[in-house]
TORKOL-4160 file (C-alpha; in steps of 0.2 Angstrom, whole numbers, padded with zeros to 4 digits, m for minus):
71
<pt num="1" X="0000" Y="0000" Z="0000"/>
<pt num="2" X="0007" Y="0017" Z="m0005"/>
<pt num="3" X="0007" Y="0031" Z="0007"/>
<pt num="4" X="0002" Y="0049" Z="0001"/>
<pt num="5" X="0003" Y="0066" Z="0008"/>
<pt num="6" X="m0013" Y="0077" Z="0009"/>
<pt num="7" X="m0013" Y="0095" Z="0013"/>
<pt num="8" X="m0028" Y="0107" Z="0017"/>
<pt num="9" X="m0034" Y="0123" Z="0012"/>
<pt num="10" X="m0037" Y="0139" Z="0022"/>
<pt num="11" X="m0055" Y="0135" Z="0027"/>
<pt num="12" X="m0052" Y="0116" Z="0029"/>
<pt num="13" X="m0052" Y="0110" Z="0047"/>
<pt num="14" X="m0056" Y="0092" Z="0053"/>
<pt num="15" X="m0055" Y="0085" Z="0070"/>
<pt num="16" X="m0053" Y="0066" Z="0070"/>
<pt num="17" X="m0051" Y="0057" Z="0087"/>
<pt num="18" X="m0045" Y="0073" Z="0095"/>
<pt num="19" X="m0032" Y="0077" Z="0082"/>
<pt num="20" X="m0034" Y="0093" Z="0072"/>
<pt num="21" X="m0030" Y="0093" Z="0053"/>
<pt num="22" X="m0029" Y="0110" Z="0045"/>
<pt num="23" X="m0019" Y="0121" Z="0034"/>
<pt num="24" X="m0004" Y="0120" Z="0046"/>
<pt num="25" X="m0001" Y="0102" Z="0044"/>
<pt num="26" X="0001" Y="0088" Z="0032"/>
<pt num="27" X="m0008" Y="0071" Z="0034"/>
<pt num="28" X="0001" Y="0055" Z="0029"/>
<pt num="29" X="m0011" Y="0042" Z="0024"/>
<pt num="30" X="m0012" Y="0025" Z="0015"/>
<pt num="31" X="m0021" Y="0023" Z="m0001"/>
<pt num="32" X="m0021" Y="0041" Z="m0007"/>
<pt num="33" X="m0036" Y="0049" Z="m0014"/>
<pt num="34" X="m0048" Y="0036" Z="m0009"/>
<pt num="35" X="m0044" Y="0037" Z="0009"/>
<pt num="36" X="m0043" Y="0056" Z="0009"/>
<pt num="37" X="m0061" Y="0057" Z="0002"/>
<pt num="38" X="m0067" Y="0044" Z="0016"/>
<pt num="39" X="m0059" Y="0054" Z="0030"/>
<pt num="40" X="m0061" Y="0072" Z="0024"/>
<pt num="41" X="m0074" Y="0072" Z="0010"/>
<pt num="42" X="m0069" Y="0085" Z="m0003"/>
<pt num="43" X="m0062" Y="0097" Z="0011"/>
<pt num="44" X="m0044" Y="0095" Z="0007"/>
<pt num="45" X="m0032" Y="0104" Z="m0005"/>
<pt num="46" X="m0018" Y="0093" Z="m0013"/>
<pt num="47" X="m0011" Y="0076" Z="m0014"/>
<pt num="48" X="0008" Y="0073" Z="m0015"/>
<pt num="49" X="0017" Y="0057" Z="m0019"/>
<pt num="50" X="0033" Y="0064" Z="m0010"/>
<pt num="51" X="0034" Y="0075" Z="0005"/>
<pt num="52" X="0030" Y="0093" Z="0002"/>
<pt num="53" X="0040" Y="0108" Z="0007"/>
<pt num="54" X="0038" Y="0108" Z="0025"/>
<pt num="55" X="0042" Y="0126" Z="0027"/>
<pt num="56" X="0023" Y="0129" Z="0024"/>
<pt num="57" X="0017" Y="0117" Z="0037"/>
<pt num="58" X="0023" Y="0122" Z="0054"/>
<pt num="59" X="0013" Y="0108" Z="0063"/>
<pt num="60" X="0022" Y="0095" Z="0053"/>
<pt num="61" X="0017" Y="0078" Z="0047"/>
<pt num="62" X="0003" Y="0069" Z="0056"/>
<pt num="63" X="0002" Y="0050" Z="0051"/>
<pt num="64" X="m0015" Y="0043" Z="0051"/>
<pt num="65" X="m0016" Y="0025" Z="0056"/>
<pt num="66" X="m0032" Y="0018" Z="0048"/>
<pt num="67" X="m0033" Y="0003" Z="0060"/>
<pt num="68" X="m0035" Y="0015" Z="0074"/>
<pt num="69" X="m0048" Y="0026" Z="0066"/>
<pt num="70" X="m0059" Y="0012" Z="0060"/>
<pt num="71" X="m0057" Y="0001" Z="0076"/>
């Protein structure tokens, strides 16, 4: 399973199990777009195959463990 990096727009904010995903962080997830749409609907900005320039994301990378979310 290939991991992908997802970023969020200015107005996109999600809280999943107490973790905030917004414009200041990058989500690292498995299964790319399919998983992004399952978790965030259409409220995210870009998908990257490689780690984006982290200078734009002060909160860093948040890895999403799907087995924890769907447990």
